[in-house]
DODO-10342 format. One record per residue (C-alpha): residue number from 1; residue in one letter; x, y, z. Coordinates in Angstrom, 1 decimal. Layout:
[NUM; "A"; [X; Y; Z]],
...
***
This chain:
[1; "M"; [-261.1; -62.6; 146.1]],
[2; "P"; [-261.5; -65.2; 148.9]],
[3; "R"; [-261.1; -68.9; 148.1]],
[4; "S"; [-263.4; -71.6; 149.5]],
[5; "T"; [-262.0; -74.4; 151.7]],
[6; "E"; [-261.8; -76.5; 148.6]],
[7; "R"; [-258.9; -75.6; 146.3]],
[8; "L"; [-260.2; -73.9; 143.2]],
[9; "F"; [-259.3; -73.0; 139.6]],
[10; "V"; [-260.5; -69.5; 138.8]],
[11; "F"; [-261.1; -68.1; 135.3]],
[12; "T"; [-262.6; -65.0; 133.8]],
[13; "T"; [-266.1; -65.4; 132.4]],
[14; "L"; [-264.6; -65.2; 128.9]],
[15; "S"; [-261.8; -67.5; 129.6]],
[16; "V"; [-263.5; -70.5; 131.2]],
[17; "P"; [-265.5; -71.8; 128.2]],
[18; "I"; [-262.5; -71.4; 125.9]],
[19; "V"; [-260.0; -73.0; 128.3]],
[20; "L"; [-262.3; -75.9; 129.1]],
[21; "A"; [-263.2; -76.4; 125.4]],
[22; "A"; [-259.5; -76.4; 124.5]],
[23; "I"; [-258.8; -79.0; 127.1]],
[24; "A"; [-261.8; -81.1; 126.0]],
[25; "I"; [-260.8; -80.9; 122.3]],
[26; "T"; [-257.1; -81.5; 122.7]],
[27; "L"; [-257.5; -84.4; 125.1]],
[28; "G"; [-260.1; -85.9; 122.8]],
[29; "T"; [-262.6; -86.1; 125.6]],
[30; "V"; [-266.4; -85.7; 125.1]],
[31; "K"; [-267.0; -83.4; 128.1]],
[32; "S"; [-269.9; -81.0; 127.7]],
[33; "I"; [-269.5; -77.6; 129.3]],
[34; "H"; [-272.6; -77.0; 131.4]],
[35; "A"; [-273.7; -75.9; 134.9]],
[36; "P"; [-272.1; -78.8; 136.9]],
[37; "W"; [-268.7; -77.8; 135.6]],
[38; "T"; [-268.7; -74.2; 136.9]],
[39; "E"; [-270.2; -72.1; 139.6]],
[40; "A"; [-270.9; -68.5; 138.9]],
[41; "V"; [-269.5; -66.0; 141.5]],
[42; "P"; [-269.5; -62.2; 141.7]],
[43; "Q"; [-267.6; -60.0; 139.2]],
[44; "G"; [-268.0; -62.3; 136.3]],
[45; "V"; [-265.6; -64.9; 137.5]],
[46; "Y"; [-266.1; -68.7; 137.1]],
[47; "V"; [-264.7; -71.0; 139.8]],
[48; "V"; [-263.9; -74.6; 138.8]],
[49; "P"; [-263.3; -77.1; 141.6]],
[50; "T"; [-260.0; -78.9; 141.5]],
[51; "A"; [-261.7; -82.3; 141.1]],
[52; "M"; [-263.5; -81.1; 138.0]],
[53; "M"; [-260.2; -79.8; 136.5]],
[54; "Q"; [-258.6; -83.2; 137.2]],
[55; "E"; [-261.4; -84.9; 135.5]],
[56; "A"; [-260.7; -82.6; 132.5]],
[57; "F"; [-257.1; -83.7; 132.7]],
[58; "P"; [-257.4; -87.5; 133.3]],
[59; "C"; [-253.8; -88.0; 132.1]],
[60; "N"; [-250.7; -87.8; 134.3]],
[61; "A"; [-248.2; -87.3; 131.5]],
[62; "I"; [-249.0; -84.5; 129.1]],
[63; "D"; [-246.5; -83.7; 126.4]],
[64; "L"; [-246.5; -79.9; 126.2]],
[65; "A"; [-244.8; -77.8; 123.5]],
[66; "E"; [-242.5; -74.8; 124.2]],
[67; "P"; [-242.3; -72.6; 126.1]],
[68; "F"; [-243.3; -75.0; 128.8]],
[69; "G"; [-241.2; -78.1; 128.0]],
[70; "E"; [-242.4; -81.5; 129.1]],
[71; "L"; [-244.6; -81.3; 132.2]],
[72; "N"; [-246.4; -84.2; 133.8]],
[73; "Y"; [-249.9; -84.3; 135.2]],
[74; "L"; [-248.9; -83.1; 138.6]],
[75; "D"; [-247.2; -80.1; 137.1]],
[76; "A"; [-250.4; -79.3; 135.1]],
[77; "V"; [-252.6; -79.5; 138.2]],
[78; "S"; [-250.1; -77.4; 140.2]],
[79; "F"; [-250.1; -74.8; 137.3]],
[80; "F"; [-253.9; -74.4; 137.3]],
[81; "D"; [-254.2; -74.7; 141.0]],
[82; "A"; [-251.8; -71.8; 141.4]],
[83; "I"; [-253.9; -69.4; 139.3]],
[84; "D"; [-255.7; -66.8; 141.4]],
[85; "T"; [-257.5; -64.8; 138.7]],
[86; "F"; [-257.4; -64.3; 135.0]],
[87; "N"; [-259.0; -60.8; 135.2]],
[88; "D"; [-255.7; -59.1; 134.3]],
[89; "I"; [-252.4; -61.0; 134.7]],
[90; "A"; [-252.4; -64.4; 136.3]],
[91; "D"; [-250.0; -64.4; 139.2]],
[92; "V"; [-248.8; -68.0; 139.1]],
[93; "A"; [-246.6; -69.6; 141.7]],
[94; "E"; [-243.2; -71.2; 141.1]],
[95; "P"; [-242.1; -73.0; 139.0]],
[96; "F"; [-244.3; -71.3; 136.4]],
[97; "G"; [-243.5; -67.6; 137.0]],
[98; "V"; [-245.9; -64.9; 135.9]],
[99; "L"; [-248.0; -65.7; 132.9]],
[100; "D"; [-250.7; -63.8; 131.2]],
[101; "D"; [-253.9; -65.0; 129.5]],
[102; "A"; [-252.1; -65.7; 126.2]],
[103; "D"; [-249.6; -67.9; 128.0]],
[104; "I"; [-252.4; -69.8; 129.7]],
[105; "F"; [-254.1; -70.5; 126.4]],
[106; "A"; [-250.8; -71.5; 124.8]],
[107; "F"; [-250.3; -73.9; 127.7]],
[108; "V"; [-253.6; -75.6; 127.2]],
[109; "G"; [-253.4; -75.5; 123.4]],
[110; "A"; [-250.0; -77.2; 123.6]],
[111; "V"; [-251.4; -80.5; 124.9]],
[112; "S"; [-250.5; -82.7; 121.9]],
[113; "E"; [-250.8; -86.3; 122.7]],
[114; "G"; [-253.9; -86.5; 124.8]],
[115; "C"; [-254.4; -89.2; 127.4]],
[116; "P"; [-252.1; -92.2; 127.7]],
[117; "P"; [-253.8; -95.5; 127.1]],
[118; "A"; [-255.3; -97.5; 129.9]],
[119; "P"; [-254.2; -101.1; 130.3]],
[120; "T"; [-256.1; -103.9; 128.5]],
[121; "L"; [-256.6; -106.8; 130.9]],
[122; "P"; [-258.5; -110.0; 130.7]],
[123; "D"; [-261.8; -110.5; 132.6]],
[124; "V"; [-260.2; -113.5; 134.3]],
[125; "P"; [-256.6; -112.8; 135.4]],
[126; "Y"; [-253.8; -114.8; 133.8]],
[127; "A"; [-252.3; -117.5; 135.9]],
[128; "Y"; [-249.3; -116.3; 137.8]],
[129; "A"; [-249.7; -118.2; 141.1]],
[130; "N"; [-249.1; -121.9; 141.6]],
[131; "V"; [-247.7; -122.4; 138.1]],
[132; "E"; [-246.8; -126.1; 137.6]],
[133; "L"; [-243.0; -126.3; 137.3]],
[134; "P"; [-241.3; -129.1; 135.4]],
[135; "A"; [-239.9; -132.0; 137.4]],
[136; "H"; [-236.3; -131.0; 136.8]],
[137; "F"; [-237.0; -127.7; 138.7]],
[138; "L"; [-238.4; -129.7; 141.6]],
[139; "I"; [-236.0; -132.6; 141.8]],
[140; "N"; [-232.2; -132.6; 141.6]],
[141; "G"; [-231.4; -134.9; 138.8]],
[142; "F"; [-227.6; -134.6; 138.9]],
[143; "P"; [-225.4; -137.4; 140.2]],
[144; "P"; [-224.1; -137.3; 143.8]],
[145; "Q"; [-220.5; -136.5; 142.7]],
[146; "M"; [-221.8; -133.1; 141.5]],
[147; "G"; [-222.4; -132.0; 145.1]],
[148; "F"; [-222.7; -128.3; 144.1]],
[149; "Q"; [-225.9; -129.1; 142.2]],
[150; "S"; [-229.4; -128.9; 143.7]],
[151; "A"; [-233.0; -128.4; 142.6]],
[152; "A"; [-234.1; -124.9; 141.6]],
[153; "I"; [-237.1; -125.0; 143.9]],
[154; "D"; [-234.7; -125.3; 146.9]],
[155; "H"; [-233.6; -121.7; 146.2]],
[156; "D"; [-237.1; -120.1; 146.0]],
[157; "N"; [-236.8; -116.6; 147.6]],
[158; "T"; [-240.6; -116.0; 147.8]],
[159; "P"; [-241.2; -114.5; 151.3]],
[160; "A"; [-244.0; -115.9; 153.4]],
[161; "D"; [-245.6; -112.4; 153.7]],
[162; "N"; [-245.7; -111.8; 149.9]],
[163; "P"; [-246.8; -115.0; 148.1]],
[164; "T"; [-247.5; -114.5; 144.4]],
[165; "T"; [-251.2; -114.1; 143.5]],
[166; "D"; [-252.9; -113.7; 140.2]],
[167; "A"; [-254.3; -110.3; 141.2]],
[168; "G"; [-251.0; -109.1; 142.8]],
[169; "A"; [-248.9; -110.1; 139.7]],
[170; "T"; [-251.5; -108.5; 137.4]],
[171; "L"; [-251.2; -105.2; 139.3]],
[172; "G"; [-247.4; -105.7; 139.2]],
[173; "R"; [-247.5; -106.2; 135.4]],
[174; "V"; [-249.4; -102.9; 134.9]],
[175; "L"; [-246.9; -101.1; 137.2]],
[176; "F"; [-244.0; -102.7; 135.4]],
[177; "Y"; [-245.1; -101.3; 132.0]],
[178; "D"; [-246.5; -97.9; 133.0]],
[179; "V"; [-244.4; -95.2; 131.6]],
[180; "Q"; [-246.4; -92.6; 133.5]],
[181; "L"; [-244.5; -93.6; 136.6]],
[182; "S"; [-241.3; -91.7; 135.7]],
[183; "A"; [-240.4; -88.0; 136.0]],
[184; "N"; [-241.5; -87.1; 132.5]],
[185; "G"; [-243.8; -90.0; 131.6]],
[186; "T"; [-241.4; -91.7; 129.2]],
[187; "R"; [-239.8; -94.7; 131.0]],
[188; "S"; [-241.0; -97.8; 132.7]],
[189; "C"; [-239.3; -100.9; 134.2]],
[190; "A"; [-239.9; -102.5; 130.8]],
[191; "S"; [-237.8; -99.8; 129.1]],
[192; "C"; [-234.7; -101.6; 130.4]],
[193; "H"; [-236.1; -105.1; 130.8]],
[194; "V"; [-237.6; -106.1; 127.4]],
[195; "Q"; [-239.6; -109.3; 127.1]],
[196; "S"; [-238.3; -110.2; 123.7]],
[197; "N"; [-234.8; -110.0; 125.1]],
[198; "G"; [-235.5; -112.2; 128.0]],
[199; "F"; [-236.3; -109.1; 130.1]],
[200; "S"; [-232.8; -107.8; 129.6]],
[201; "D"; [-231.6; -104.7; 127.7]],
[202; "V"; [-230.0; -104.3; 124.3]],
[203; "A"; [-228.3; -101.1; 125.4]],
[204; "T"; [-224.8; -101.4; 126.8]],
[205; "L"; [-225.7; -99.0; 129.5]],
[206; "S"; [-229.4; -98.5; 130.1]],
[207; "V"; [-230.9; -95.1; 129.3]],
[208; "G"; [-232.9; -93.1; 131.9]],
[209; "F"; [-235.9; -90.8; 131.6]],
[210; "D"; [-233.8; -87.8; 130.6]],
[211; "G"; [-231.5; -89.6; 128.2]],
[212; "G"; [-228.7; -90.2; 130.7]],
[213; "E"; [-226.9; -93.5; 131.0]],
[214; "T"; [-227.0; -95.7; 134.0]],
[215; "G"; [-223.7; -97.0; 135.5]],
[216; "R"; [-224.3; -100.6; 134.4]],
[217; "H"; [-226.0; -102.9; 131.9]],
[218; "S"; [-229.5; -104.2; 132.9]],
[219; "M"; [-229.4; -107.9; 133.7]],
[220; "S"; [-232.2; -110.3; 132.8]],
[221; "L"; [-235.0; -110.7; 135.3]],
[222; "A"; [-235.8; -114.3; 134.3]],
[223; "N"; [-235.7; -116.8; 137.2]],
[224; "A"; [-235.1; -114.1; 139.8]],
[225; "R"; [-237.3; -116.2; 142.0]],
[226; "F"; [-234.5; -118.7; 142.5]],
[227; "H"; [-231.8; -116.4; 143.6]],
[228; "A"; [-232.0; -117.7; 147.2]],
[229; "A"; [-229.5; -115.2; 148.6]],
[230; "G"; [-232.2; -112.7; 147.9]],
[231; "R"; [-229.7; -110.0; 146.9]],
[232; "F"; [-230.3; -108.0; 143.8]],
[233; "F"; [-228.4; -105.7; 141.4]],
[234; "W"; [-224.9; -106.4; 140.1]],
[235; "D"; [-223.5; -105.1; 143.4]],
[236; "E"; [-226.1; -106.9; 145.6]],
[237; "R"; [-227.1; -103.6; 147.2]],
[238; "A"; [-230.8; -104.6; 147.5]],
[239; "G"; [-231.4; -107.2; 150.2]],
[240; "T"; [-234.6; -108.5; 148.7]],
[241; "L"; [-236.5; -108.4; 145.5]],
[242; "E"; [-239.1; -106.2; 147.3]],
[243; "E"; [-236.3; -103.7; 147.9]],
[244; "Q"; [-234.9; -103.9; 144.4]],
[245; "V"; [-238.1; -103.1; 142.5]],
[246; "L"; [-238.4; -99.7; 144.2]],
[247; "Q"; [-234.9; -98.4; 143.6]],
[248; "P"; [-235.1; -97.7; 139.9]],
[249; "F"; [-238.0; -95.3; 140.5]],
[250; "Q"; [-235.8; -93.4; 143.0]],
[251; "D"; [-232.7; -93.3; 140.9]],
[252; "P"; [-232.0; -89.7; 139.6]],
[253; "V"; [-231.0; -91.1; 136.2]],
[254; "E"; [-233.4; -94.0; 135.7]],
[255; "M"; [-236.9; -92.7; 136.6]],
[256; "G"; [-236.3; -89.6; 138.7]],
[257; "L"; [-239.0; -89.8; 141.4]],
[258; "T"; [-239.3; -90.0; 145.1]],
[259; "L"; [-241.5; -92.6; 146.7]],
[260; "D"; [-244.0; -90.0; 147.6]],
[261; "Q"; [-244.1; -88.8; 144.0]],
[262; "L"; [-244.5; -92.4; 142.8]],
[263; "V"; [-247.4; -93.0; 145.1]],
[264; "E"; [-249.0; -89.7; 144.0]],
[265; "L"; [-248.6; -90.7; 140.3]],
[266; "V"; [-250.1; -94.1; 140.9]],
[267; "E"; [-253.0; -92.6; 142.8]],
[268; "S"; [-253.7; -90.2; 139.9]],
[269; "Q"; [-254.3; -93.0; 137.4]],
[270; "P"; [-258.0; -94.0; 137.0]],
[271; "Y"; [-257.2; -97.7; 136.4]],
[272; "Y"; [-255.3; -98.4; 139.7]],
[273; "P"; [-258.0; -98.4; 142.4]],
[274; "E"; [-259.7; -101.6; 141.1]],
[275; "L"; [-256.3; -103.3; 140.6]],
[276; "F"; [-255.1; -102.4; 144.2]],
[277; "A"; [-258.5; -103.5; 145.6]],
[278; "D"; [-258.3; -106.9; 143.8]],
[279; "A"; [-254.7; -107.4; 145.0]],
[280; "F"; [-254.8; -106.1; 148.6]],
[281; "G"; [-258.5; -105.9; 149.6]],
[282; "N"; [-258.8; -102.1; 149.3]],
[283; "D"; [-257.6; -99.4; 146.9]],
[284; "S"; [-255.1; -97.8; 149.2]],
[285; "V"; [-251.8; -97.0; 147.4]],
[286; "T"; [-248.6; -97.3; 149.3]],
[287; "A"; [-245.0; -97.8; 148.4]],
[288; "D"; [-245.0; -101.1; 150.2]],
[289; "R"; [-247.9; -102.3; 148.1]],
[290; "I"; [-246.3; -101.1; 144.9]],
[291; "S"; [-243.1; -103.0; 145.9]],
[292; "R"; [-245.0; -106.2; 146.7]],
[293; "A"; [-247.0; -106.2; 143.5]],
[294; "L"; [-243.9; -105.6; 141.3]],
[295; "A"; [-242.0; -108.3; 143.2]],
[296; "Q"; [-244.8; -110.8; 142.6]],
[297; "F"; [-244.8; -110.1; 138.8]],
[298; "V"; [-241.0; -110.4; 138.6]],
[299; "R"; [-241.0; -113.7; 140.6]],
[300; "S"; [-243.6; -115.0; 138.2]],
[301; "M"; [-241.1; -114.7; 135.3]],
[302; "V"; [-240.0; -118.3; 135.4]],
[303; "S"; [-238.5; -119.6; 132.2]],
[304; "F"; [-238.9; -123.4; 131.7]],
[305; "T"; [-240.2; -124.0; 128.1]],
[306; "S"; [-237.0; -123.8; 126.1]],
[307; "R"; [-235.5; -126.5; 123.8]],
[308; "Y"; [-233.4; -127.5; 126.8]],
[309; "D"; [-236.5; -128.2; 128.8]],
[310; "E"; [-238.1; -130.2; 126.0]],
[311; "G"; [-235.0; -132.3; 125.7]],
[312; "R"; [-234.7; -132.6; 129.5]],
[313; "A"; [-238.2; -134.0; 129.8]],
[314; "A"; [-237.2; -136.9; 127.5]],
[315; "V"; [-234.2; -138.2; 129.5]],
[316; "T"; [-233.5; -139.3; 133.1]],
[317; "S"; [-230.4; -137.2; 133.8]],
[318; "P"; [-229.3; -133.7; 132.6]],
[319; "L"; [-226.0; -135.4; 131.7]],
[320; "D"; [-227.7; -137.6; 129.1]],
[321; "D"; [-227.6; -136.6; 125.5]],
[322; "F"; [-230.9; -134.9; 124.6]],
[323; "P"; [-232.8; -136.5; 121.7]],
[324; "N"; [-233.9; -133.1; 120.3]],
[325; "F"; [-230.4; -131.6; 120.3]],
[326; "T"; [-227.9; -131.7; 117.4]],
[327; "A"; [-224.6; -133.5; 118.0]],
[328; "Q"; [-223.0; -130.0; 118.3]],
[329; "E"; [-225.5; -128.9; 121.0]],
[330; "N"; [-225.0; -132.1; 123.0]],
[331; "Q"; [-221.2; -131.6; 122.8]],
[332; "G"; [-221.7; -128.1; 124.1]],
[333; "K"; [-223.9; -129.4; 126.9]],
[334; "R"; [-221.1; -131.8; 128.0]],
[335; "I"; [-218.6; -129.0; 128.0]],
[336; "F"; [-220.9; -126.8; 130.0]],
[337; "M"; [-221.7; -129.5; 132.6]],
[338; "G"; [-218.0; -130.6; 132.8]],
[339; "A"; [-218.9; -134.2; 131.9]],
[340; "G"; [-215.8; -136.3; 131.5]],
[341; "G"; [-213.8; -134.1; 133.8]],
[342; "R"; [-211.4; -133.0; 131.1]],
[343; "Q"; [-211.7; -129.3; 131.8]],
[344; "P"; [-210.2; -127.5; 134.8]],
[345; "F"; [-213.7; -126.1; 135.7]],
[346; "S"; [-217.2; -126.3; 134.4]],
[347; "C"; [-219.7; -123.5; 133.6]],
[348; "A"; [-222.3; -125.4; 135.8]],
[349; "Q"; [-220.2; -124.8; 138.9]],
[350; "C"; [-221.3; -121.1; 138.8]],
[351; "H"; [-224.5; -121.4; 136.8]],
[352; "S"; [-226.1; -124.3; 138.7]],
[353; "T"; [-229.5; -126.0; 139.1]],
[354; "E"; [-231.5; -126.3; 135.9]],
[355; "A"; [-232.6; -122.7; 136.3]],
[356; "F"; [-228.9; -121.9; 135.6]],
[357; "I"; [-228.5; -119.6; 138.5]],
[358; "N"; [-225.7; -119.1; 141.1]],
[359; "V"; [-227.0; -120.6; 144.3]],
[360; "Q"; [-226.9; -119.1; 147.8]],
[361; "S"; [-223.5; -118.7; 149.5]],
[362; "P"; [-222.9; -121.0; 152.6]],
[363; "T"; [-223.3; -118.2; 155.1]],
[364; "P"; [-225.0; -114.8; 154.8]],
[365; "A"; [-221.7; -113.0; 155.5]],
[366; "V"; [-220.2; -114.5; 152.3]],
[367; "T"; [-221.5; -113.2; 148.9]],
[368; "S"; [-222.5; -115.5; 146.2]],
[369; "A"; [-221.3; -113.0; 143.6]],
[370; "L"; [-218.1; -113.8; 141.8]],
[371; "N"; [-215.0; -112.2; 140.4]],
[372; "I"; [-214.5; -113.9; 137.0]],
[373; "G"; [-211.2; -112.2; 136.0]],
[374; "L"; [-212.6; -109.6; 133.7]],
[375; "D"; [-209.8; -107.3; 134.7]],
[376; "A"; [-206.5; -107.8; 136.5]],
[377; "V"; [-207.2; -104.8; 138.7]],
[378; "S"; [-210.5; -103.1; 139.6]],
[379; "T"; [-209.9; -99.4; 138.9]],
[380; "G"; [-213.4; -98.2; 138.5]],
[381; "D"; [-216.5; -100.3; 139.4]],
[382; "V"; [-215.6; -102.4; 142.4]],
[383; "G"; [-218.9; -104.3; 142.4]],
[384; "V"; [-220.1; -105.9; 145.6]],
[385; "A"; [-217.3; -104.2; 147.6]],
[386; "S"; [-219.1; -100.9; 147.1]],
[387; "T"; [-222.0; -102.4; 149.0]],
[388; "S"; [-220.3; -104.6; 151.6]],
[389; "G"; [-217.2; -102.5; 152.2]],
[390; "R"; [-215.1; -105.7; 152.2]],
[391; "V"; [-211.8; -105.7; 150.1]],
[392; "Q"; [-212.4; -109.4; 149.4]],
[393; "D"; [-215.5; -108.5; 147.4]],
[394; "T"; [-213.7; -106.2; 145.0]],
[395; "G"; [-214.6; -106.9; 141.4]],
[396; "K"; [-217.3; -109.4; 142.4]],
[397; "F"; [-220.6; -109.2; 140.6]],
[398; "K"; [-223.9; -111.0; 140.9]],
[399; "V"; [-224.2; -114.1; 138.7]],
[400; "P"; [-227.4; -113.9; 136.5]],
[401; "S"; [-229.4; -116.8; 135.2]],
[402; "L"; [-228.3; -118.0; 131.8]],
[403; "R"; [-231.9; -118.5; 130.6]],
[404; "N"; [-232.5; -116.7; 127.3]],
[405; "I"; [-228.8; -115.8; 127.2]],
[406; "G"; [-228.8; -116.0; 123.4]],
[407; "V"; [-231.0; -112.9; 123.1]],
[408; "G"; [-229.4; -111.1; 126.1]],
[409; "A"; [-226.5; -109.3; 124.5]],
[410; "P"; [-224.5; -107.4; 125.4]],
[411; "Y"; [-223.0; -109.3; 128.4]],
[412; "M"; [-221.4; -108.6; 131.8]],
[413; "H"; [-222.2; -105.8; 134.2]],
[414; "D"; [-220.7; -103.2; 131.9]],
[415; "G"; [-221.9; -104.8; 128.6]],
[416; "R"; [-218.3; -105.2; 127.4]],
[417; "F"; [-219.0; -108.4; 125.4]],
[418; "A"; [-221.2; -108.0; 122.3]],
[419; "T"; [-221.6; -111.7; 121.5]],
[420; "L"; [-221.7; -115.1; 123.2]],
[421; "E"; [-218.6; -116.0; 121.2]],
[422; "E"; [-216.8; -113.2; 123.1]],
[423; "V"; [-218.0; -114.5; 126.4]],
[424; "V"; [-216.8; -118.0; 125.6]],
[425; "N"; [-213.4; -116.6; 124.4]],
[426; "H"; [-213.0; -114.9; 127.8]],
[427; "Y"; [-213.3; -118.2; 129.7]],
[428; "A"; [-211.2; -120.0; 127.1]],
[429; "T"; [-208.2; -117.6; 127.0]],
[430; "G"; [-208.9; -114.3; 128.7]],
[431; "I"; [-209.4; -114.8; 132.4]],
[432; "Q"; [-207.2; -112.2; 134.3]],
[433; "N"; [-205.3; -112.9; 137.5]],
[434; "H"; [-207.3; -110.5; 139.7]],
[435; "P"; [-206.4; -110.8; 143.5]],
[436; "Q"; [-210.0; -111.7; 144.2]],
[437; "L"; [-210.5; -114.1; 141.3]],
[438; "A"; [-213.1; -116.8; 142.1]],
[439; "P"; [-211.4; -120.0; 143.5]],
[440; "Q"; [-213.1; -122.1; 140.8]],
[441; "L"; [-211.1; -120.1; 138.2]],
[442; "R"; [-207.7; -120.3; 139.9]],
[443; "N"; [-205.2; -123.2; 139.8]],
[444; "P"; [-204.4; -123.9; 143.5]],
[445; "G"; [-201.0; -125.3; 142.6]],
[446; "T"; [-199.7; -122.4; 140.5]],
[447; "G"; [-201.9; -119.6; 141.7]],
[448; "Q"; [-202.6; -118.7; 138.0]],
[449; "P"; [-206.0; -118.5; 136.4]],
[450; "H"; [-207.5; -121.7; 135.0]],
[451; "R"; [-208.5; -121.3; 131.3]],
[452; "L"; [-210.7; -123.7; 129.3]],
[453; "N"; [-208.4; -123.6; 126.3]],
[454; "L"; [-211.2; -124.8; 124.0]],
[455; "N"; [-210.6; -125.2; 120.3]],
[456; "P"; [-212.8; -123.3; 117.8]],
[457; "N"; [-215.1; -126.3; 117.3]],
[458; "Q"; [-215.6; -126.7; 121.1]],
[459; "R"; [-216.3; -123.0; 121.5]],
[460; "A"; [-218.9; -123.1; 118.8]],
[461; "A"; [-220.5; -126.1; 120.4]],
[462; "L"; [-220.7; -124.3; 123.8]],
[463; "V"; [-222.4; -121.3; 122.1]],
[464; "A"; [-224.8; -123.6; 120.4]],
[465; "F"; [-225.8; -125.2; 123.7]],
[466; "L"; [-226.3; -121.9; 125.4]],
[467; "E"; [-228.7; -120.8; 122.7]],
[468; "T"; [-230.9; -123.9; 123.5]],
[469; "L"; [-231.7; -122.0; 126.8]],
[470; "D"; [-233.7; -119.4; 124.8]],
[471; "D"; [-237.4; -119.7; 125.6]],
[472; "D"; [-239.5; -118.4; 122.8]],
[473; "A"; [-242.8; -119.2; 124.6]],
[474; "F"; [-241.7; -117.2; 127.6]],
[475; "M"; [-240.6; -114.3; 125.5]],
[476; "T"; [-244.0; -114.1; 123.7]],
[477; "D"; [-246.3; -115.1; 126.6]],
[478; "V"; [-249.1; -112.5; 126.7]],
[479; "K"; [-249.2; -112.6; 130.5]],
[480; "F"; [-245.8; -111.0; 130.6]],
[481; "S"; [-246.4; -108.6; 127.8]],
[482; "D"; [-247.2; -104.9; 127.7]],
[483; "P"; [-250.9; -104.4; 128.7]],
[484; "F"; [-251.0; -100.8; 127.4]],
[485; "E"; [-252.2; -100.2; 123.8]],
[486; "R"; [-249.8; -97.7; 122.2]],
***
């Protein structure tokens, strides 16, 4: 039977009402079956236009029972689009093989979860752009002798061609939480970057769409805006945040898509056209626009309402004791900042500014990542060296912000430390003499690693201070939360 120029779904006269009714019932839709849905053609066959079938299947991730496994919306459309006729045996193109009418009905009847939810968004977008930062993010309050310190705003990596807007970050938020944008409709960016954990991951190695583990632990996204070097991932393989946000979609373990598939999945969702139009002036979907929107949302994740920030607002210098801190927390802050100069190095040398990040390296050719002596020899993961190809970058890894570190366990690129106490113990007694050990951690006279050699009370004080960087308001702020009702 000839097809029209429009791609068609073809059913026998008997099959079409049953199939469409099954779709309507299982998806929980209220679609009535009447003339506009079908067009009668000779030999008792009904022809259903593709657009109509897609309207019957408004979901892009349909959980299907055996024998079909889990197929997404694109598979479902391909399945029905491949059907030539149900008169006898449906000759269905790969990957579905040859199926008869009973299989077709089983396929449709296996739809179990219906449509995924649409996002719930406010009529007036949340404020993401032009957020008023506290004074200690805008002005360097450290004394001149701490020359390595600077204001966080000096390290803003927002590019001129992608400023954060309320509409752009709103679109980014939906993309960030949309599980439909993975190979089997089960994972999103938020699966590995959880708001209640400061947008880090509780798993030692993050888990991808098919249950496989990634090669590294997922670091926190908080204050990514202030990584001036603009390089992302532990090995700094992404040159900008705009590059970084697209790579997990394309990773075969994480989300398992190509960029073309990602664009097609976004285009198939009914809630994206308006969001893209609001953000970019029209509803065209491109990988570049997806990247820009996600980067805007991630850059908006600035954490500045912790107990540290409350105390900082009450004093002139970050080295002053904070009135809202306990004696133990203020002691830990002095240890962290290196106040008094009694320690061979300070935590603040590598986690600087009051965003607690590692600032940009002096020249683009030199990485800001550090080797902190986790191992004496790098035998597996070589870190930034895998990106740069330079031997001197062996065992160096990007330094994340310490904001919300108290809820960010496990720690390090491989999640080797389960608690902050273990992290502090590493710096107190465990730094290894790796050939590429950071100079801040090496005694220039002996060539051996510096170690803090803190006593138990000092270690407990340092942990207590680090926990003051946890930002409950940030971790519960609705504008960073999941917009999908589940």
